[in-house]
C-alpha positions in Angstrom: 117.1 88.4 72.3 115.9 90.1 69.1 113.9 92.7 71.1 117.1 93.6 72.9 119.0 94.0 69.6 116.2 96.2 68.3 116.3 98.4 71.3 120.1 98.6 71.4 120.3 99.6 67.7 117.7 102.3 68.1 119.0 103.7 71.3 122.7 103.9 70.2 121.7 106.2 67.3 119.2 108.2 69.3 121.7 108.8 72.2 124.4 110.2 69.9 122.0 112.5 68.1 120.3 113.7 71.3 123.6 114.4 73.0 124.8 116.5 70.0 121.5 118.4 69.9 121.6 119.0 73.6 125.0 120.5 73.6 124.2 122.7 70.6 120.8 123.9 71.7 121.4 124.0 75.4 118.1 122.2 76.0 117.8 120.6 79.4 114.9 118.3 78.3 117.1 117.2 75.4 120.0 116.5 77.7 117.7 114.5 80.0 116.7 112.4 77.0 120.3 111.9 75.9 121.2 110.6 79.3 118.1 108.4 79.2 119.1 106.9 75.9 122.7 106.4 77.0 121.5 104.6 80.1 119.2 102.4 78.0 122.2 101.4 75.8 124.1 100.3 78.9 121.0 98.5 80.2 120.6 96.5 77.0 124.3 95.4 77.1 123.7 94.2 80.7 120.6 92.3 79.6 122.6 90.6 76.8 125.3 89.7 79.4 122.7 88.3 81.7 121.2 86.1 79.0 124.7 84.8 78.2 125.3 84.0 81.8 122.0 82.3 82.2 122.9 79.7 79.6 126.0 78.5 81.4 125.7 74.8 82.3 125.1 73.7 86.0 128.2 73.4 88.2 128.8 71.8 91.6 128.4 75.2 93.2 125.3 76.0 91.2 123.6 72.6 90.6 120.4 74.1 89.2 122.3 76.3 86.7 122.5 80.1 86.2 119.0 80.7 84.8 118.1 83.3 87.4 121.1 85.5 86.4 118.8 87.2 83.9 116.6 88.3 86.9 119.6 89.8 88.7 120.8 91.8 85.7 117.3 92.9 84.9 117.0 94.2 88.5 120.3 96.1 88.0 118.8 97.6 84.9 115.9 98.9 86.9 118.3 100.5 89.4 120.3 102.2 86.6 117.1 103.4 85.0 116.2 105.0 88.4 119.6 106.5 89.1 121.2 107.4 85.8 118.0 108.2 84.0 115.4 109.4 86.4 117.5 111.0 89.2 119.8 112.8 86.8 116.9 114.2 84.7 115.2 115.5 87.9 118.5 117.1 89.0 119.1 118.8 85.7 115.5 120.0 85.5 115.5 121.5 89.0 118.9 123.1 88.3 117.6 124.8 85.2 114.4 125.9 87.0 116.7 127.8 89.4 118.9 129.1 86.7 116.9 129.2 83.4 118.8 129.7 80.1 117.4 130.5 76.6 117.4 127.8 74.0 119.6 128.0 70.9 118.1 126.8 67.6 115.5 124.6 69.3 114.2 123.4 66.0 117.2 121.1 65.8 116.1 119.5 69.0 112.6 119.1 67.6 113.9 117.3 64.5 116.0 115.0 66.6 113.2 114.2 69.0 110.8 113.5 66.1 113.3 111.1 64.6 113.8 109.5 68.0 110.0 108.9 68.3 110.0 107.0 65.0 113.0 104.9 66.1 111.6 104.1 69.5 108.3 103.2 68.0 110.2 100.7 65.7 111.9 99.3 68.8 108.7 98.9 70.7 107.0 97.3 67.7 109.8 94.7 67.6 109.4 94.0 71.3 105.6 93.6 71.0 106.0 91.3 68.0 108.3 89.1 70.1 105.9 89.1 73.0 103.0 88.1 70.7 105.1 85.3 69.2 105.8 83.8 72.7 102.6 84.6 74.5 99.9 85.1 71.9 97.6 88.1 71.6 97.7 89.1 75.3 97.4 92.6 76.6 100.7 94.3 77.5 99.5 94.9 81.1 98.7 91.2 81.5 102.0 90.2 80.0 103.8 92.6 82.4 102.1 91.1 85.4 102.3 87.4 84.5 105.5 87.0 82.3 108.5 85.2 83.7 110.8 86.7 81.0 112.4 89.6 82.8 114.4 90.8 79.8 111.2 91.4 77.8 109.6 93.1 80.8 112.5 95.5 81.0 112.7 96.2 77.3 108.9 96.8 77.1 109.1 99.2 80.1 112.1 101.0 78.7 110.5 101.4 75.2 107.2 102.7 76.6 109.0 105.1 78.9 111.3 106.3 76.1 108.3 107.0 73.8 106.5 108.9 76.5 109.6 110.7 77.5 110.3 111.8 73.9 106.8 113.1 73.5 107.0 114.9 76.9 110.4 116.5 75.9 109.0 117.5 72.5 105.9 119.2 74.1 108.2 121.0 76.6 110.4 122.4 73.9 107.5 123.5 71.7 106.0 125.3 74.7 109.3 127.0 75.4 109.4 128.2 71.7 105.8 129.4 71.7 106.0 131.2 75.0 109.6 132.3 74.8 109.9 131.0 78.4 112.8 128.4 79.0 111.1 127.3 82.2 109.0 124.9 80.1 112.1 123.1 78.9 113.3 122.6 82.5 109.8 121.4 83.5 110.1 118.9 80.6 113.3 117.5 82.1 111.6 117.1 85.6 108.7 115.4 83.9 111.0 112.9 82.0 112.8 112.2 85.3 109.6 111.5 87.2 108.4 109.3 84.4 111.6 107.2 84.4 111.5 106.8 88.2 107.9 105.6 88.1 108.7 103.1 85.3 111.9 102.0 87.1 110.0 101.3 90.4 107.3 99.3 88.5 109.9 97.2 86.6 112.0 96.7 89.7 109.1 95.5 91.7 108.1 93.0 89.1 111.7 91.7 88.6 112.2 91.6 92.3 109.3 89.1 92.6 111.0 86.9 89.9 114.3 87.2 91.7 112.8 86.0 95.0 111.1 83.2 93.2 107.8 82.6 91.3 106.1 79.6 89.9 105.8 79.0 86.2 103.3 81.1 84.3 99.7 80.1 85.4 98.7 78.7 82.0 101.9 76.7 81.7 101.6 75.3 85.2 98.0 74.3 84.5 99.0 72.6 81.2 101.7 70.6 83.1 99.2 69.6 85.7 96.6 68.4 83.2 99.2 66.5 81.3 100.4 64.7 84.4 96.8 63.9 85.6 96.0 62.3 82.2 99.0 59.9 82.3 98.0 56.2 82.8 101.1 55.6 84.9 99.7 58.1 87.6 96.7 57.0 89.6 96.3 60.2 91.6 98.1 63.5 91.8 98.9 64.8 95.3 100.9 68.0 94.6 102.7 69.9 91.8 105.3 72.6 92.4 106.8 74.6 89.6 109.6 77.1 90.0 110.8 79.4 87.2 114.6 79.6 86.8 115.0 82.1 84.0 114.0 80.4 80.8 113.9 77.0 82.5 111.5 75.4 84.9 112.0 73.2 87.9 109.2 70.8 88.6 108.4 68.7 91.8 105.7 66.1 91.6 104.1 64.0 94.4 101.7 61.3 93.1 100.3 57.9 93.7 101.4 55.7 90.9 99.3 53.0 89.3 99.8 49.5 90.7 103.3 48.1 89.8 104.5 44.6 90.1 107.9 45.6 91.4 110.2 48.5 92.3 111.7 48.1 88.8 108.3 48.6 87.2 107.7 51.6 89.4 111.0 53.2 88.4 110.3 52.5 84.7 106.9 54.1 85.0 108.4 57.2 86.6 111.1 57.5 84.0 108.4 57.3 81.2 106.5 60.1 82.8 109.6 62.3 83.3 110.8 61.7 79.7 107.3 62.5 78.3 107.1 65.6 80.5 110.4 67.0 79.1 109.4 66.1 75.6 106.1 67.9 75.8 107.5 70.9 77.8 111.0 71.5 76.6 111.6 74.4 79.0 111.5 71.9 81.9 115.1 71.1 82.9 114.7 69.5 86.3 112.1 67.1 87.6 111.9 65.7 91.2 109.3 62.9 91.3 108.1 61.5 94.6 105.9 58.4 94.4 103.8 58.2 97.5 100.6 56.8 99.0 98.8 59.2 101.3 97.0 56.3 103.0 100.3 55.3 104.6 100.9 58.9 105.8 97.8 59.5 107.9 
């Protein structure tokens, strides 16, 4: 949540300053960045809405809750990043390539972009800090591939794209000033658009995988498996299925229990295991436990 607030705060100020500078200077690259930051603000509001929805309690129609709502809204954010950010920037850049216009007071755009780089770096720092708090000192690439927290994946992708886009727009405007050729400004807008489309496709593909359904993170699933295998109530583990539902996990266990004197003792043993599992792994909300004996199933 805090990473989204960081990003929303930074982008709201950046979007307003970019839009004013774009109108004043006539810079296409700056306008592309203004649209990008405005789209980012809308994206962060959607992520906050998705997180709120995901915390709704289960209902008869949705007995496993609304945890995957975060994945849906994260995917919508990727679509918006592609259309509002990337496609619009590409369109503006191509339009200005065909009809170039000189820049007016481009140093204002340079100042705004420089301040934007500082603010986006602050937002990315907040996102990375939250990632390290939750996942330890993992590389960002590993986290992007293995994380089940779609909102942090989106914010990280947005922040990295924003920093790279700001740097690209700044270079484009500086080249336009040094050469006196506004074509570089238009090329900057095309470059920003292409960058946003690439990031949107990458984020969308990762979130789509979560939306379809993924197991819990590998290290978490392994920890659950080891915990179950060490329980004295369980004689042998047959299978373990985990399923990520937003910030919650669904677990299905099939195991041969230790010898029990009666059905009541068997039920009590299963309840002890389930209570202990939820206590040690608070993110587990649902457990389906099937006691079985494979010798009877041959």
